[in-house]
N, C-alpha and C positions, 0 to 999 in steps of 0.2 A: 633478656634471657642470655644468658654466655654459651658458647655453642660451645659443646665438650668434643673430644676425641670420641669416636663411635668404633667399634669393632663389628666387621663384616658379618651379616647375617650365617650362622649353618643352613648347610645344605635343608637339614631338616624344619626348621623354622620358616621357608618360603616356601613350601609342598601348602597348597591348596587343598582345603577339607575334601577328603576324598577320591585324591589323588597319588595316582604313583608318582615316584618320584623321575622314572624315566618320560611321565607325560607332562614336566613341570614345564618345558621351556615351549612345547608346540601348542600347549595351552594359553601362554602368554602372549604368542605372538594371534594376534585376528586373523581368522580364516575367512577369506571372502565369501565364502559359502556357508556358514555357520548360522545355526539355527537364530530366528527371530529373537530369544530369549537374550542372546549375545552380541546384537548388533543393531541396538536401540537408536543412535545416532544424536540421541539427547546429552548427549556429554559432550558434544565439540558446540564452539561458539558460534560459528557462522560468519556471517558478514560483522556482526556487531561483538565487541568484546563482553567477556565472563562479566559477570556482577562479584568483588570481594568486599566482602560484611564483615567490618570487627567489630564484636563487643567486648568491651571489657571491664571489668568488675575488683573493684580498689576502692579498699577503706570506707566500704558501704554505698559508694557511688557506681553508677552505671554511665558507661561512655560508650556510645554506637557513631562509627562514623565507616568511611568506605575508601576502599583503593590502598594503594602498597604504601603510601604515605603515613595512613593510620596503623596499617601492617608493623611498619618500622616504629611509629610512637609507640605501640605497645609492647614490642619487645626492647625497649629500652627503660620499660616501665620497673619495677622491685619485684623483686621475684614472689610476693606475696600475692602478686597479681591473678586472677582468673580470667584467661581471656578466650574468646571463641571466635574463631577464625570458619565462615561462611562461604566458599567458592561456588560459584554457579555457574556452568559450563565453561570451565577455565581455556585460556589461550595459554600455547608456551612460557609467554613472557612471566604470565601470573604465576604458576607453577614454578617458576625459575626463580622469582622472588620470595613464593612461600617456603618454597627448601631453605631457602638460604637463609632467611629469617628463623626457621623455625630447627634448621639444623636439621633435617628430614635426609633419609640414605636416599639416594639415585635409584635405587629399585624402586623405592615406594613412589617418587616422584613419578618413574616410567610409567607405572602402575595406572596412579591418577590420571595421565596424558592421555594415554592410549585407553583405559577403560578394557571392554571385552573381559572381564574377569570370571573366576567364577568365585562362589561365596568361601571368605576365606579365613584367614586370621594370621595372623605374622607378628612374632613376640621379637624384641631386642632387650637392652637392658634398659634403655627408657624411652620405649614407644610401643604402642599398642596398635597396630593397622587392623581393621576388620574391614573385610568387602561384604554385602548386603545388599539385597534388591527389595526396594519397596515394587507395592500394587498399589498405585494410582486411582481414584475411583474413577476419573475422567477417561482415563483410557485402558484401564483393565489390565494393560501389559507391564512385565515386570521392567523398574527401571533402577540402573547400577548406580549403587550410593560407596564411596569410601569415608572412613573415621578414622582420622588419627588422633590418638592420646596420648599428650605426652606432657611433662611436668609444668602444672599451671595451664596447659593449652586444650583444647580439643578443635583440632580442625575435620569440617565437613566439605566434602565435594559432591554434585550433582548434577542432575540436567532440568528443565525446566518444568519438566513434570510432579516434581517433589518440593512442598514448602514447608520449610524444619518449623517455620513460624509459628504455621499451623497445629504443629503437636499436642494432644491433651494435655500432656504435662507444663507445657509451655502458658497453658491461659489465663493461667493466676500470674504471669508476667516470667522474666528473668531474674530478677532479681533476687527470689527465693532460691531457684534452682541453681544458681553460679553462686551464692554463698555459701553449699554446700561443694564445691568444686565442680572441675570439670568432670571427674568420673560420675558425677550425679546428672551430669548435664546427656551425656552418652545416655546412663541408663534413658533419661525421658525421649531422647529420641528413639533407640532402637527401640523400647518401648511400645511406642506410636505406628511402627513399622511396624512390629507384629502383630499390634490389633487391628490391622488395617486390613491383616489377611480374613479373617474371620467373615466380615459382611459378604468377600466370595464365596467362602467356602459352603453358608447358607445360602446364597442362589443359586449356588452349583447342588447344593441338596433338591430345592425345591425345583426344579429344571427335569435332575433324575427323574424323581417322582413324577413330573407332567409326560415324560418322553414313554417312562413303562407305564402308564394310563393309553396314550394312544397309540403303543406297539397294540396293547391287547385289542383296541377297537379297530386301528387299520395303519398295518404295519407297510407304510407306504414308503417309497425311495425319499421321498423328503425328511422323514423322520429317521432314517438310517444316515442321511448327510446332517443331519444335527444331532445324530450322537457322537459322531467320527468328530465331528468339532468339538463339543464338549469333550473328548478323549485326547484332544491336541491342545486344549486350555489348560486339560489339568495337569499334562504333561509339564508343559512350559511353568506351571506354578510348581509344582512339585520339586522340579531342576532347581525353582529359586529359592525354594522355603525347606526344602530340605537339610541339606548340609546348612544352615545356618544354626539346625541342634548341636551339632557338633561342637561348634564355634561358641554356645556360650554354655558347652559344656566344660570346655576347656577355661574360659572366662571363671567359672564358678568351681573350680578343683584345681587352677593353679594357685601359687602364692605370685601375686603378681603387686607390684611395688605402686605404679599407677592407682589400684583400685584400694581403698579403703577398706578393711574388713564388714564396716558397716555397711559398705553398698552391695557388698557380696548378697547381701539377702531381697536386694533389689535384682539383681540379674538372675538368680534362682529362680525367682517368681517371673521371669519372664522366659527363661528354661522350661518353667513348667505348662507354661504358657503355646512353647513351643512342641513341646511332648503330645499335648493334647490338637497340635494343628497338624501334626504330622500322623498322627492317630486317624485324624477324619479327612484326610488326601487317601490316604491307604484304604478307609472304608469307601469312598467316593470312587476307586479305582477302582476295587472290587463291585461294587454297585455299576458301575460303567459297563465291565465286563459281563456280569450274572444279564445285564440288559441287554447288551448283543446277543446272548445266549439264548435271549426268551425271545429277540428277535427272530433270531434263525428258527428257532422251534416251532413258532408262531405260523412263520410262512412254509416251512416243511407240514406243521400240520394243514394248513390251507388249501397247498398243495393234492395232500391226501385225501383229503375232504371230495376236491374235483376229481381227483381219480375214480372216488366212490362212487360218485354219481355217473360218471361216464361208463363205468361200467353198469351198472343199476340200468342204464339205458338202452347198453348192450343186450343186458340180458333179456331185456321186454322183445328188443327188435329181433334178437335170435330167435327165440320162440315162434314167433310170427313167420318167420321166413324159414322156418324149419317147418312148419304144418303148410305153408304154402307152396314149399318145394316138394312135398311129398303128393301133392293134389296136383301140382304142377298149373299151368294158366290156358288150358287146352278146354276148359268148363267155362271160361270166361265169357265165351260169344252166345251160347247154349242160354247161361243164367241170366244174360241181360236180354233174350230174347224171352225169358219167361217159360223155357223150355226143360229146366234143370233140374232134375229128382230131389225128393225133399233132404235130401242126405247131403248134397252141398250143402246147402242152405244150415242145417245143421252142426257141420265141418265148419262153417265161416261162424256162426255165433259161438263157438267152442271157443276157437281161435282168438275172440273178441278177448270174451271173457277170459281165456287162460290171461290175456296181455293186461286185462285190467286186475285181476289178482294179484300178478306180480308185481306191477307197481303200487299196488298197495300192501304188499309183503314188504316189500323195499322202501316204503316209507315210515313203514312200523319201524325199521331196524335203521335207520337214519341216515338210508344210502341215497335219497333222492329226496 
């Protein structure tokens, strides 16, 4: 693969989706206090070297190898070769070797090595760089993925929590995918990434329904804490998934030489899935907000019920105290000695009867 002279990308082509130009540089530099979504940490190789896997398809034959030597060998093959370079937890030496062999722009190499990017698409004359986030079922934490599509090759860079070989589109083998070109391989991988969000959405919906039922029965602090946990989880996933919709909107509406016209239909299918995904994320966000309002309303209603009951008890006791205060307690000794007139006992019976009558009335109206 011959290295060609490349123009520097324009400022508009470097801007991540949903980011203003003046925010570009600040977002490209990792913030040590950034949210968990942008500092997953699985893009670093750690004590072990990253894994560079190279799959080459040429002349109806599939060849797989690992290491930089395999990359150089694939680079020297004829132009009709389709090559998939998969780089997991890369170290600087591997990124440098891939950059030199594929002729990547230095800014793309910097993004790959640093990570901590927002979902975005960058297009040059002969490269398409896509950053998006996968949602592994094991961790349910977004993990950053880089896809670089070039003439005759696709470069994928990811951490340990995402396995591209497990994609549904590759279950029948790599041969039929690579035979249709690297753009078809890109579709197979990103389609699986998008589809992996839907199990999370389904579980989120079931959990929201369960919390709604618990709030009606027993709106305790544990339920409130779970509600806020769900809001944080949904926010992380929305930040990872929502900008991807604009990425595929550009892929399906821009004239890109690296993507065949026949493949546009496949990417439009992914775009349709993203529309459905973002709609459901927005619906779940509204449901969570509504559930929080239901929680607050239920707590206020319970407080009002307690106040009504206390008011009812006060009414009963106030009536007894008022009658007792009028007649005073000076007659208690005489009454206990049996020398009190019948009037005292009539007042006593009336007071007790009045208390029971008020209790019955308040019970009928639901105050006690």
